[in-house]
PDB file with one MODEL, atoms N, CA, C and O in Angstrom:
MODEL        1
ATOM      1  N   MET A   1       0.842  -1.186   0.000  1.00  0.00           N
ATOM      2  CA  MET A   1       0.000   0.000   0.000  1.00  0.00           C
ATOM      3  C   MET A   1       0.888   1.250   0.000  1.00  0.00           C
ATOM      4  O   MET A   1       1.872   1.337   0.735  1.00  0.00           O
ATOM      5  N   ASN A   2       0.521   2.182  -0.819  1.00  0.00           N
ATOM      6  CA  ASN A   2       1.268   3.427  -0.949  1.00  0.00           C
ATOM      7  C   ASN A   2       1.010   4.325   0.265  1.00  0.00           C
ATOM      8  O   ASN A   2      -0.112   4.388   0.768  1.00  0.00           O
ATOM      9  N   ILE A   3       2.045   5.011   0.729  1.00  0.00           N
ATOM     10  CA  ILE A   3       1.895   5.869   1.921  1.00  0.00           C
ATOM     11  C   ILE A   3       0.920   7.011   1.672  1.00  0.00           C
ATOM     12  O   ILE A   3       0.179   7.393   2.578  1.00  0.00           O
ATOM     13  N   SER A   4       0.906   7.560   0.468  1.00  0.00           N
ATOM     14  CA  SER A   4      -0.017   8.662   0.187  1.00  0.00           C
ATOM     15  C   SER A   4      -1.463   8.179   0.140  1.00  0.00           C
ATOM     16  O   SER A   4      -2.376   8.933   0.477  1.00  0.00           O
ATOM     17  N   LYS A   5      -1.681   6.932  -0.273  1.00  0.00           N
ATOM     18  CA  LYS A   5      -3.043   6.385  -0.319  1.00  0.00           C
ATOM     19  C   LYS A   5      -3.628   6.275   1.086  1.00  0.00           C
ATOM     20  O   LYS A   5      -4.827   6.486   1.271  1.00  0.00           O
ATOM     21  N   ILE A   6      -2.807   5.951   2.066  1.00  0.00           N
ATOM     22  CA  ILE A   6      -3.274   5.860   3.450  1.00  0.00           C
ATOM     23  C   ILE A   6      -3.817   7.210   3.908  1.00  0.00           C
ATOM     24  O   ILE A   6      -4.884   7.284   4.517  1.00  0.00           O
ATOM     25  N   PHE A   7      -3.068   8.285   3.609  1.00  0.00           N
ATOM     26  CA  PHE A   7      -3.485   9.615   4.048  1.00  0.00           C
ATOM     27  C   PHE A   7      -4.670  10.139   3.241  1.00  0.00           C
ATOM     28  O   PHE A   7      -5.486  10.894   3.770  1.00  0.00           O
ATOM     29  N   ILE A   8      -4.776   9.758   1.991  1.00  0.00           N
ATOM     30  CA  ILE A   8      -5.910  10.195   1.164  1.00  0.00           C
ATOM     31  C   ILE A   8      -7.190   9.488   1.601  1.00  0.00           C
ATOM     32  O   ILE A   8      -8.261  10.095   1.615  1.00  0.00           O
ATOM     33  N   ASP A   9      -7.085   8.207   1.956  1.00  0.00           N
ATOM     34  CA  ASP A   9      -8.265   7.443   2.366  1.00  0.00           C
ATOM     35  C   ASP A   9      -8.759   7.817   3.758  1.00  0.00           C
ATOM     36  O   ASP A   9      -9.927   7.589   4.073  1.00  0.00           O
ATOM     37  N   ARG A  10      -7.898   8.384   4.597  1.00  0.00           N
ATOM     38  CA  ARG A  10      -8.278   8.711   5.980  1.00  0.00           C
ATOM     39  C   ARG A  10      -8.041  10.194   6.265  1.00  0.00           C
ATOM     40  O   ARG A  10      -7.068  10.535   6.938  1.00  0.00           O
ATOM     41  N   PRO A  11      -8.907  11.087   5.767  1.00  0.00           N
ATOM     42  CA  PRO A  11      -8.671  12.528   5.950  1.00  0.00           C
ATOM     43  C   PRO A  11      -8.810  12.986   7.405  1.00  0.00           C
ATOM     44  O   PRO A  11      -8.129  13.924   7.819  1.00  0.00           O
ATOM     45  N   ILE A  12      -9.679  12.340   8.183  1.00  0.00           N
ATOM     46  CA  ILE A  12      -9.850  12.756   9.578  1.00  0.00           C
ATOM     47  C   ILE A  12      -8.614  12.387  10.387  1.00  0.00           C
ATOM     48  O   ILE A  12      -8.127  13.194  11.178  1.00  0.00           O
ATOM     49  N   ALA A  13      -8.106  11.181  10.198  1.00  0.00           N
ATOM     50  CA  ALA A  13      -6.891  10.764  10.903  1.00  0.00           C
ATOM     51  C   ALA A  13      -5.706  11.627  10.489  1.00  0.00           C
ATOM     52  O   ALA A  13      -4.857  11.960  11.315  1.00  0.00           O
ATOM     53  N   THR A  14      -5.651  11.987   9.213  1.00  0.00           N
ATOM     54  CA  THR A  14      -4.574  12.854   8.737  1.00  0.00           C
ATOM     55  C   THR A  14      -4.652  14.225   9.393  1.00  0.00           C
ATOM     56  O   THR A  14      -3.629  14.778   9.799  1.00  0.00           O
ATOM     57  N   SER A  15      -5.855  14.776   9.499  1.00  0.00           N
ATOM     58  CA  SER A  15      -6.020  16.087  10.136  1.00  0.00           C
ATOM     59  C   SER A  15      -5.652  16.037  11.612  1.00  0.00           C
ATOM     60  O   SER A  15      -5.005  16.953  12.120  1.00  0.00           O
ATOM     61  N   LEU A  16      -6.056  14.977  12.304  1.00  0.00           N
ATOM     62  CA  LEU A  16      -5.723  14.849  13.719  1.00  0.00           C
ATOM     63  C   LEU A  16      -4.221  14.689  13.927  1.00  0.00           C
ATOM     64  O   LEU A  16      -3.662  15.246  14.871  1.00  0.00           O
ATOM     65  N   MET A  17      -3.569  13.933  13.054  1.00  0.00           N
ATOM     66  CA  MET A  17      -2.125  13.756  13.180  1.00  0.00           C
ATOM     67  C   MET A  17      -1.403  15.072  12.895  1.00  0.00           C
ATOM     68  O   MET A  17      -0.426  15.393  13.571  1.00  0.00           O
ATOM     69  N   MET A  18      -1.864  15.833  11.912  1.00  0.00           N
ATOM     70  CA  MET A  18      -1.264  17.126  11.610  1.00  0.00           C
ATOM     71  C   MET A  18      -1.447  18.091  12.778  1.00  0.00           C
ATOM     72  O   MET A  18      -0.531  18.843  13.112  1.00  0.00           O
ATOM     73  N   LEU A  19      -2.618  18.075  13.394  1.00  0.00           N
ATOM     74  CA  LEU A  19      -2.885  18.926  14.548  1.00  0.00           C
ATOM     75  C   LEU A  19      -1.995  18.539  15.727  1.00  0.00           C
ATOM     76  O   LEU A  19      -1.483  19.412  16.429  1.00  0.00           O
ATOM     77  N   ALA A  20      -1.809  17.243  15.949  1.00  0.00           N
ATOM     78  CA  ALA A  20      -0.958  16.784  17.048  1.00  0.00           C
ATOM     79  C   ALA A  20       0.497  17.188  16.824  1.00  0.00           C
ATOM     80  O   ALA A  20       1.174  17.591  17.769  1.00  0.00           O
ATOM     81  N   ILE A  21       0.983  17.086  15.597  1.00  0.00           N
ATOM     82  CA  ILE A  21       2.365  17.478  15.292  1.00  0.00           C
ATOM     83  C   ILE A  21       2.541  18.979  15.478  1.00  0.00           C
ATOM     84  O   ILE A  21       3.555  19.420  16.018  1.00  0.00           O
ATOM     85  N   ALA A  22       1.562  19.771  15.034  1.00  0.00           N
ATOM     86  CA  ALA A  22       1.644  21.223  15.199  1.00  0.00           C
ATOM     87  C   ALA A  22       1.600  21.608  16.673  1.00  0.00           C
ATOM     88  O   ALA A  22       2.334  22.499  17.102  1.00  0.00           O
ATOM     89  N   LEU A  23       0.747  20.946  17.450  1.00  0.00           N
ATOM     90  CA  LEU A  23       0.656  21.229  18.879  1.00  0.00           C
ATOM     91  C   LEU A  23       1.959  20.868  19.588  1.00  0.00           C
ATOM     92  O   LEU A  23       2.436  21.621  20.437  1.00  0.00           O
ATOM     93  N   PHE A  24       2.527  19.730  19.244  1.00  0.00           N
ATOM     94  CA  PHE A  24       3.803  19.327  19.825  1.00  0.00           C
ATOM     95  C   PHE A  24       4.900  20.326  19.459  1.00  0.00           C
ATOM     96  O   PHE A  24       5.752  20.640  20.290  1.00  0.00           O
ATOM     97  N   GLY A  25       4.886  20.823  18.235  1.00  0.00           N
ATOM     98  CA  GLY A  25       5.869  21.813  17.815  1.00  0.00           C
ATOM     99  C   GLY A  25       5.739  23.120  18.578  1.00  0.00           C
ATOM    100  O   GLY A  25       6.746  23.724  18.947  1.00  0.00           O
ATOM    101  N   MET A  26       4.504  23.566  18.819  1.00  0.00           N
ATOM    102  CA  MET A  26       4.307  24.799  19.589  1.00  0.00           C
ATOM    103  C   MET A  26       4.765  24.629  21.035  1.00  0.00           C
ATOM    104  O   MET A  26       5.366  25.538  21.608  1.00  0.00           O
ATOM    105  N   ILE A  27       4.484  23.475  21.622  1.00  0.00           N
ATOM    106  CA  ILE A  27       4.920  23.218  22.997  1.00  0.00           C
ATOM    107  C   ILE A  27       6.443  23.171  23.062  1.00  0.00           C
ATOM    108  O   ILE A  27       7.044  23.729  23.980  1.00  0.00           O
ATOM    109  N   ALA A  28       7.062  22.515  22.102  1.00  0.00           N
ATOM    110  CA  ALA A  28       8.522  22.421  22.086  1.00  0.00           C
ATOM    111  C   ALA A  28       9.154  23.793  21.853  1.00  0.00           C
ATOM    112  O   ALA A  28      10.192  24.101  22.439  1.00  0.00           O
ATOM    113  N   TYR A  29       8.541  24.618  21.005  1.00  0.00           N
ATOM    114  CA  TYR A  29       9.078  25.952  20.736  1.00  0.00           C
ATOM    115  C   TYR A  29       9.026  26.828  21.982  1.00  0.00           C
ATOM    116  O   TYR A  29       9.958  27.585  22.257  1.00  0.00           O
ATOM    117  N   ARG A  30       7.935  26.723  22.732  1.00  0.00           N
ATOM    118  CA  ARG A  30       7.804  27.520  23.955  1.00  0.00           C
ATOM    119  C   ARG A  30       8.747  27.037  25.046  1.00  0.00           C
ATOM    120  O   ARG A  30       9.081  27.800  25.953  1.00  0.00           O
ATOM    121  N   ALA A  31       9.184  25.783  24.974  1.00  0.00           N
ATOM    122  CA  ALA A  31      10.074  25.226  25.996  1.00  0.00           C
ATOM    123  C   ALA A  31      11.538  25.559  25.727  1.00  0.00           C
ATOM    124  O   ALA A  31      12.397  25.264  26.558  1.00  0.00           O
ATOM    125  N   LEU A  32      11.838  26.168  24.582  1.00  0.00           N
ATOM    126  CA  LEU A  32      13.226  26.518  24.275  1.00  0.00           C
ATOM    127  C   LEU A  32      13.721  27.602  25.231  1.00  0.00           C
ATOM    128  O   LEU A  32      12.984  28.535  25.552  1.00  0.00           O
ATOM    129  N   PRO A  33      14.959  27.479  25.682  1.00  0.00           N
ATOM    130  CA  PRO A  33      15.485  28.508  26.589  1.00  0.00           C
ATOM    131  C   PRO A  33      15.765  29.811  25.836  1.00  0.00           C
ATOM    132  O   PRO A  33      16.253  29.797  24.706  1.00  0.00           O
ATOM    133  N   VAL A  34      15.448  30.933  26.482  1.00  0.00           N
ATOM    134  CA  VAL A  34      15.678  32.250  25.894  1.00  0.00           C
ATOM    135  C   VAL A  34      16.510  33.058  26.879  1.00  0.00           C
ATOM    136  O   VAL A  34      16.198  33.126  28.068  1.00  0.00           O
ATOM    137  N   SER A  35      17.576  33.671  26.365  1.00  0.00           N
ATOM    138  CA  SER A  35      18.455  34.468  27.218  1.00  0.00           C
ATOM    139  C   SER A  35      18.416  35.921  26.759  1.00  0.00           C
ATOM    140  O   SER A  35      18.440  36.202  25.561  1.00  0.00           O
ATOM    141  N   ASP A  36      18.356  36.851  27.728  1.00  0.00           N
ATOM    142  CA  ASP A  36      18.341  38.270  27.379  1.00  0.00           C
ATOM    143  C   ASP A  36      19.671  38.710  26.779  1.00  0.00           C
ATOM    144  O   ASP A  36      19.697  39.470  25.811  1.00  0.00           O
ATOM    145  N   LEU A  37      20.754  38.244  27.341  1.00  0.00           N
ATOM    146  CA  LEU A  37      22.094  38.587  26.856  1.00  0.00           C
ATOM    147  C   LEU A  37      22.855  37.307  26.522  1.00  0.00           C
ATOM    148  O   LEU A  37      23.608  36.800  27.354  1.00  0.00           O
ATOM    149  N   PRO A  38      22.667  36.784  25.317  1.00  0.00           N
ATOM    150  CA  PRO A  38      23.347  35.531  24.968  1.00  0.00           C
ATOM    151  C   PRO A  38      24.841  35.756  24.733  1.00  0.00           C
ATOM    152  O   PRO A  38      25.263  36.845  24.343  1.00  0.00           O
ATOM    153  N   ASN A  39      25.623  34.719  24.974  1.00  0.00           N
ATOM    154  CA  ASN A  39      27.057  34.772  24.680  1.00  0.00           C
ATOM    155  C   ASN A  39      27.245  34.560  23.186  1.00  0.00           C
ATOM    156  O   ASN A  39      26.845  33.531  22.642  1.00  0.00           O
ATOM    157  N   VAL A  40      27.849  35.529  22.530  1.00  0.00           N
ATOM    158  CA  VAL A  40      28.013  35.439  21.088  1.00  0.00           C
ATOM    159  C   VAL A  40      29.467  35.247  20.753  1.00  0.00           C
ATOM    160  O   VAL A  40      29.822  35.147  19.579  1.00  0.00           O
TER     161      VAL A  40
ENDMDL
END
């Protein structure tokens, strides 16, 4: 079975997986350390 066929046949699962990846990315981005005066 082709990988693209799986995603085309299951649009709801594809949308949920895309939402989960985006949510995980936003959480990971907010968890990055930020320094006011970084060492350059």
